C-alpha positions as CSV (number, residue, x, y, z in Angstrom):
1,M,7.4,-31.0,38.2
2,V,4.7,-31.9,36.8
3,I,3.0,-32.2,32.9
4,P,-0.8,-33.0,32.8
5,R,-1.9,-35.5,29.9
6,H,-3.7,-33.5,27.3
7,R,-5.7,-36.7,26.2
8,R,-8.0,-36.2,29.7
9,I,-10.4,-33.3,27.3
10,H,-14.2,-33.9,26.6
11,K,-15.1,-36.0,24.0
12,Y,-17.3,-32.6,23.1
13,L,-13.8,-30.9,22.5
14,Q,-12.2,-34.1,20.6
15,A,-14.9,-33.9,18.1
16,D,-14.3,-30.1,17.7
17,F,-10.5,-30.4,16.9
18,K,-11.4,-33.4,14.6
19,A,-13.7,-31.2,12.9
20,A,-10.5,-28.1,12.8
21,A,-8.3,-30.2,11.4
22,A,-10.4,-31.8,8.8
23,M,-10.7,-27.8,7.5
24,V,-7.0,-27.5,6.6
25,G,-7.1,-31.2,5.1
26,H,-6.1,-33.6,8.2
27,P,-9.2,-35.5,9.2
28,E,-6.4,-38.2,10.4
29,W,-4.5,-35.5,13.0
30,E,-5.5,-36.7,16.4
31,F,-4.6,-35.1,20.4
32,P,-1.0,-36.0,20.9
33,R,-0.2,-39.5,22.2
34,D,3.6,-38.7,22.7
35,A,3.0,-36.3,25.8
36,G,3.9,-38.8,28.6
37,Q,2.3,-39.8,32.1
38,Y,1.4,-36.9,35.2
39,N,4.6,-36.7,36.3
40,D,6.7,-36.9,33.3
41,T,9.6,-34.7,33.0
42,P,9.6,-33.2,29.5
43,Q,12.7,-34.9,28.6
44,R,10.9,-38.0,29.2
45,T,8.5,-37.4,26.5
46,R,8.9,-37.3,22.5
47,F,6.0,-34.1,22.0
48,F,7.6,-32.1,25.1
49,V,11.4,-33.1,24.6
50,D,13.8,-30.5,22.9
51,N,12.9,-30.5,19.2
52,G,10.1,-32.5,19.7
53,T,7.0,-32.9,18.4
54,Y,5.0,-29.7,19.5
55,L,7.0,-28.0,16.7
56,T,5.6,-30.4,13.8
57,E,2.7,-29.4,12.0
58,Q,0.2,-30.9,13.5
59,G,1.8,-30.2,16.8
60,R,1.5,-26.1,16.7
61,F,-1.7,-27.2,14.8
62,F,-3.0,-28.5,18.4
63,L,-1.4,-26.0,20.5
64,A,-3.0,-23.3,18.6
65,W,-6.5,-24.7,18.7
66,Y,-6.2,-25.7,22.6
67,S,-5.1,-22.2,23.8
68,N,-7.4,-20.2,21.0
69,N,-10.4,-22.2,22.3
70,L,-10.2,-20.5,25.5
71,I,-9.6,-17.5,24.2
72,K,-12.4,-17.5,22.9
73,H,-14.3,-19.2,25.7
74,G,-12.7,-16.4,28.3
75,D,-14.2,-13.5,25.4
76,K,-18.2,-14.6,25.5
77,I,-17.4,-15.3,29.1
78,L,-16.3,-11.8,29.9
79,D,-19.1,-10.3,27.3
80,E,-21.8,-11.8,29.4
81,A,-20.6,-10.4,32.3
82,N,-20.1,-7.1,30.8
83,K,-23.7,-6.7,30.3
84,V,-24.6,-8.3,33.5
85,F,-22.6,-5.1,35.2
86,L,-22.9,-2.4,32.6
87,G,-22.8,1.0,34.6
88,H,-21.3,-0.2,37.7
89,R,-17.8,1.0,39.2
90,V,-16.7,-2.7,39.0
91,Q,-13.6,-3.5,37.5
92,L,-13.8,-6.7,35.4
93,A,-10.6,-9.3,36.0
94,I,-9.3,-12.5,34.9
95,K,-7.0,-14.8,36.6
96,I,-3.2,-15.9,35.1
97,S,-1.6,-17.9,36.9
98,G,2.1,-18.1,37.0
99,I,3.8,-21.1,35.0
100,H,6.8,-20.8,36.2
101,W,8.1,-24.4,36.4
102,W,9.9,-25.4,33.1
103,Y,10.1,-22.0,31.8
104,K,13.6,-22.5,30.9
105,V,13.0,-25.4,28.6
106,P,12.7,-24.5,25.1
107,S,9.2,-26.1,25.4
108,H,7.5,-24.6,28.2
109,A,6.0,-27.8,28.6
110,A,4.1,-26.5,31.8
111,E,2.5,-23.2,30.3
112,I,1.4,-25.2,26.9
113,T,-0.3,-27.6,29.3
114,A,-2.3,-24.8,31.0
115,G,-3.0,-23.6,27.4
116,Y,-0.3,-20.7,27.3
117,Y,1.0,-20.6,23.7
118,N,3.9,-19.4,25.3
119,L,7.8,-20.2,23.1
120,H,10.8,-18.3,22.5
121,D,9.3,-17.1,19.3
122,R,5.7,-16.6,20.0
123,D,3.7,-14.2,23.0
124,G,1.5,-16.5,24.6
125,Y,0.1,-13.4,26.6
126,R,-0.4,-10.8,24.6
127,P,-3.0,-12.6,22.8
128,I,-4.8,-12.9,25.9
129,A,-4.8,-8.9,27.2
130,R,-5.6,-8.0,23.1
131,M,-9.1,-10.0,24.1
132,L,-9.3,-7.9,27.5
133,K,-9.0,-5.1,26.4
134,R,-12.2,-4.5,24.4
135,H,-14.2,-5.5,27.3
136,R,-12.3,-3.0,29.6
137,A,-11.1,-6.0,31.8
138,S,-8.0,-6.2,34.0
139,L,-5.5,-8.5,34.0
140,N,-4.4,-10.4,37.5
141,F,-1.1,-12.1,37.4
142,T,0.6,-14.3,40.3
143,C,3.1,-15.2,41.9
144,A,4.6,-11.8,42.1
145,E,6.6,-12.4,45.2
146,M,8.5,-14.6,43.8
147,R,12.3,-14.5,42.5
148,D,14.4,-16.9,40.0
149,S,16.5,-17.6,43.1
150,E,14.3,-19.1,45.3
151,Q,13.5,-21.7,42.8
152,S,14.5,-25.5,42.9
153,S,17.2,-25.7,39.7
154,Q,15.6,-29.0,38.7
155,A,12.0,-27.4,37.9
156,M,14.2,-25.3,35.1
157,S,11.7,-22.5,36.6
158,A,11.6,-18.7,36.3
159,P,9.1,-16.7,37.7
160,E,11.0,-13.5,37.2
161,E,11.1,-13.9,33.3
162,L,7.1,-14.9,32.6
163,Q,6.3,-11.4,30.0
164,V,2.8,-11.3,31.5
165,L,2.9,-7.6,33.2
166,S,5.1,-6.2,29.8
167,A,2.3,-8.1,27.4
168,G,-0.3,-6.3,29.3
169,W,0.7,-3.0,29.2
170,R,1.7,-3.1,25.7
171,E,-2.3,-3.7,25.2
172,G,-3.2,-0.4,27.6
173,L,-4.4,-2.7,30.4
174,N,-5.2,-2.3,33.9
175,M,-2.9,-4.8,35.5
176,A,-2.9,-6.5,38.8
177,C,-1.3,-9.1,40.7
178,E,-1.4,-11.3,43.8
179,N,1.4,-13.2,45.7
180,A,0.7,-17.2,45.3
181,L,2.6,-18.3,48.5
182,P,2.3,-16.6,52.2
183,R,4.9,-14.5,52.6
184,Y,5.8,-11.9,55.7
185,D,9.5,-11.3,55.2
186,P,11.0,-8.2,53.7
187,T,12.2,-9.9,50.3
188,A,9.1,-11.0,49.4
189,Y,7.8,-7.5,50.1
190,N,9.9,-5.9,48.1
191,T,9.8,-8.3,45.0
192,I,6.7,-7.6,44.7
193,L,7.4,-3.5,45.1
194,R,8.9,-3.5,42.1
195,N,6.8,-5.2,40.1
196,A,4.3,-2.4,41.5
197,R,6.2,0.0,39.8
198,P,9.4,-1.3,37.7
199,H,10.4,1.8,37.2
200,G,10.1,3.5,40.9
201,I,9.1,6.6,41.9
202,N,8.4,9.0,39.2
203,K,8.7,12.6,40.7
204,S,7.2,14.2,37.8
205,G,4.0,12.2,37.3
206,P,2.6,8.8,37.6
207,P,5.0,5.8,36.7
208,E,4.2,5.2,32.7
209,H,4.1,1.4,34.2
210,K,2.1,0.4,37.4
211,L,0.0,-2.1,39.0
212,F,-3.9,-0.7,39.1
213,G,-4.2,-2.8,42.0
214,F,-2.7,-5.9,44.6
215,T,-4.3,-8.6,46.2
216,Y,-2.9,-10.4,49.6
217,L,-2.7,-14.0,50.5
218,R,-3.6,-14.0,53.0
219,L,-5.8,-13.5,56.4
220,L,-3.7,-16.2,58.5
221,N,-3.4,-15.8,62.5
222,Q,0.8,-15.4,61.6
223,L,0.2,-12.3,59.5
224,V,-1.0,-10.0,62.7
225,E,1.7,-11.3,64.5
226,G,5.1,-9.5,65.5
227,Q,7.5,-8.8,63.4
228,N,5.5,-10.0,60.4
229,Y,2.4,-7.3,61.0
230,V,4.9,-4.3,61.0
231,N,6.4,-5.7,57.7
232,F,2.8,-6.2,56.4
233,K,1.8,-2.3,57.7
234,T,5.3,-0.8,56.4
235,F,4.5,-2.6,52.8
236,V,1.0,-1.5,52.3
237,D,2.6,2.1,52.8
238,R,4.9,1.4,50.6
239,M,2.2,0.3,47.9
240,H,1.0,3.9,48.5
241,A,3.9,5.1,48.3
242,N,3.9,6.4,51.2
243,L,0.9,9.0,50.9
244,P,-1.9,9.5,52.9
245,H,-5.0,7.1,52.4
246,D,-7.7,9.7,49.9
247,P,-11.8,8.7,50.5
248,C,-12.5,10.2,47.3
249,V,-10.0,8.4,45.2
250,D,-12.5,6.1,42.8
251,P,-10.1,5.0,40.5
252,V,-12.6,2.3,39.2
253,A,-15.5,4.0,36.9
254,P,-18.6,3.0,35.4
255,L,-18.3,-0.2,33.3
256,Q,-18.8,0.8,29.5
257,R,-20.0,-1.7,27.0
258,S,-17.6,-4.7,25.8
259,G,-15.8,-2.7,21.9
260,P,-16.9,-4.7,18.6
261,E,-16.0,-8.1,18.7
262,L,-12.2,-9.7,17.3
263,T,-11.7,-12.3,15.7
264,I,-9.1,-15.1,16.6
265,E,-6.7,-13.4,13.5
266,M,-7.0,-10.2,14.8
267,I,-5.9,-11.6,18.6
268,L,-3.0,-13.2,17.4
269,Q,-1.3,-11.1,15.6
270,A,-0.7,-9.5,19.0
271,A,1.6,-13.1,19.4
272,Q,4.3,-12.4,17.1
273,P,6.7,-10.8,16.9
274,K,8.0,-12.1,20.5
275,L,9.3,-8.3,21.8
276,D,11.8,-8.1,25.0
277,P,9.9,-7.5,27.9
278,F,10.0,-4.2,29.3
279,P,13.1,-2.9,31.6
280,F,12.4,-3.6,35.7
281,E,14.7,-2.2,38.3
282,E,16.9,-5.3,39.8
283,H,15.3,-3.2,43.1
284,T,12.4,-1.5,44.7
285,D,13.4,2.2,45.7
286,L,10.8,2.1,48.2
287,P,12.3,-1.0,50.7
288,V,10.4,-2.3,53.4
289,Q,13.0,-2.4,56.1
290,G,12.9,-4.9,59.1
291,L,14.0,-8.5,60.6
292,G,13.2,-11.5,58.0
293,G,10.3,-13.3,58.5
294,I,9.2,-16.3,55.9
295,G,12.2,-15.9,52.9
296,G,15.1,-14.4,55.0
297,D,16.4,-11.0,55.6
298,V,15.8,-7.8,53.3
299,E,19.5,-7.2,51.7
300,G,21.8,-4.7,52.8
301,P,22.7,-1.8,51.5
302,T,25.3,-3.0,49.2
303,G,22.8,-4.6,47.4
304,G,20.8,-1.4,47.0
305,M,17.3,-1.9,49.3
306,G,19.3,-0.2,53.0
307,G,19.4,2.8,53.8
308,E,16.9,5.3,55.0
309,V,13.5,5.8,52.8
310,Q,12.7,9.6,52.3
311,D,8.8,10.1,52.1
312,P,7.8,10.8,48.4
313,T,4.7,12.6,49.5
314,G,3.8,15.3,46.8
315,S,6.4,14.1,44.8
316,M,3.5,12.3,42.5
317,G,0.9,15.4,42.4
318,G,-1.4,13.3,44.4
319,E,-1.6,10.4,42.3
320,L,-2.4,6.8,44.4
321,P,0.3,4.3,42.2
322,A,-0.7,0.9,43.6
323,T,-4.0,-0.2,45.5
324,V,-3.7,-2.6,48.2
């Protein structure tokens, strides 16, 4: 339950902020001085508290300036990376951290501290996705294995409510994920599978929304021991919809040059209005069955995750819905 302080920002950024504030007629504006200390909770600060100063004109200006600078920085880095790898079979990507603690407080204190200017009426992730689109880059999102019910109530955490996947899909990105914690149990694997295919197997073609790739963390001795290894092998099969490996499939095309540069104003058009996320099924239709490892046991048939799994081979026309 940590809120890093905004004030520890490089002196050159301070000068940039002062110049930006002067351009809008407020040379007197400074960085927030009421955001609390490192271990303060939102309610112990004037900035992050409900109806706090983050909602004032000065607070909104600071948060927009902070977030916009990070987006512009990412845009420049990806443009240079695109030049280096142009023509190669490379998928450029950036990682979006799953900042899920304090999500349930109005200020989204942890997210906006990290530069994700995401509030109930403002989408902090879709502008990032729009910037990525011109570079044909993928967005890699973390905490794909986490459920809200597993988090401490004191942290006001909601990893399942983060709308990053929906933001990326709306902008037409190749979306990827990874797990945040080492987990070897069916519950975690089934949460990942639900995120990989929110609507399950589509028997008439590839799913409308699916992951382009998945990074599994991490290769430890515990992963390859006993039931953990059995669960992992089953998980890999389920990620590929039980289809056999096809060495001829190469989903990565030669990298093309980035599209025309977008102004920050064009990018920020994606922030509002904030749309509802795409609906996700409560459970995956291809669950991992097995004994519980770290994280608990798999749910029974009454929870929608029990029973036999039918092999869907051939039902998707040979499409590979997700890679591991």
